[in-house]
C-alpha positions in Angstrom: -155.0 68.5 -36.1 -151.8 68.3 -34.8 -149.5 65.6 -32.7 -146.7 65.8 -29.7 -145.0 62.9 -27.7 -146.4 62.9 -24.4 -146.6 60.9 -20.9 -149.4 59.4 -20.1 -150.1 57.1 -16.8 -152.2 53.7 -17.0 -154.0 52.1 -14.2 -154.4 47.9 -14.6 -157.5 47.1 -14.5 -157.5 43.9 -12.4 -154.7 44.2 -10.1 -154.3 48.2 -10.3 -151.4 48.4 -10.9 -150.1 52.2 -12.6 -148.0 52.2 -15.0 -146.4 55.1 -17.5 -145.6 55.0 -21.2 -144.9 57.8 -24.4 -147.9 57.7 -26.8 -148.6 60.5 -29.5 -151.0 62.4 -28.8 -153.7 63.7 -31.4 -155.7 67.4 -30.9 -157.0 69.9 -32.2 -155.0 73.0 -32.8 -156.9 74.9 -29.4 -155.7 72.3 -27.4 -159.0 69.1 -27.9 -158.3 65.7 -27.1 -158.2 63.8 -30.1 -157.3 60.5 -29.3 -153.3 59.2 -29.2 -151.5 55.3 -29.6 -148.2 54.5 -29.2 -145.3 56.3 -31.0 -143.1 55.2 -33.7 -139.4 54.3 -32.1 -137.5 54.1 -35.1 -136.3 56.1 -38.0 -133.9 55.0 -40.8 -131.2 57.2 -39.7 -128.8 57.9 -36.7 -130.7 62.0 -36.8 -134.1 60.9 -36.8 -132.9 58.6 -33.7 -132.3 61.9 -32.0 -134.9 63.5 -33.4 -137.1 61.2 -31.6 -135.0 61.6 -28.6 -135.4 65.0 -28.3 -139.2 64.8 -28.6 -139.2 62.3 -26.0 -137.2 64.5 -22.6 -139.9 66.9 -24.4 -142.7 65.2 -23.5 -141.3 64.4 -19.8 -141.4 68.5 -19.6 -145.0 68.4 -20.0 -147.7 67.6 -17.3 -148.9 63.5 -17.5 -151.7 63.2 -18.6 -154.1 60.3 -18.0 -155.6 57.6 -19.5 -159.5 58.4 -18.6 -159.0 61.6 -20.2 -159.5 60.0 -23.6 -162.5 57.6 -22.5 -164.2 59.3 -25.0 -162.0 58.0 -27.5 -161.0 54.8 -28.7 -157.1 54.6 -29.1 -155.8 56.0 -32.6 
């Protein structure tokens, strides 16, 4: 199993409003999706915060995922 940060699109069920957020996505080595959860947004060092910022920036260069791609999964 591996993980990375991604941007995911969500839709509010009641209003239909769409919003985006960073998530940590877990998948098999072959890319099969396993699940996701909210990312840890802290570090014990300034260097760790820089690493987090770099990973979040890389996530914006990948295709946006949709929550419907995880309909068979619960949030991890």
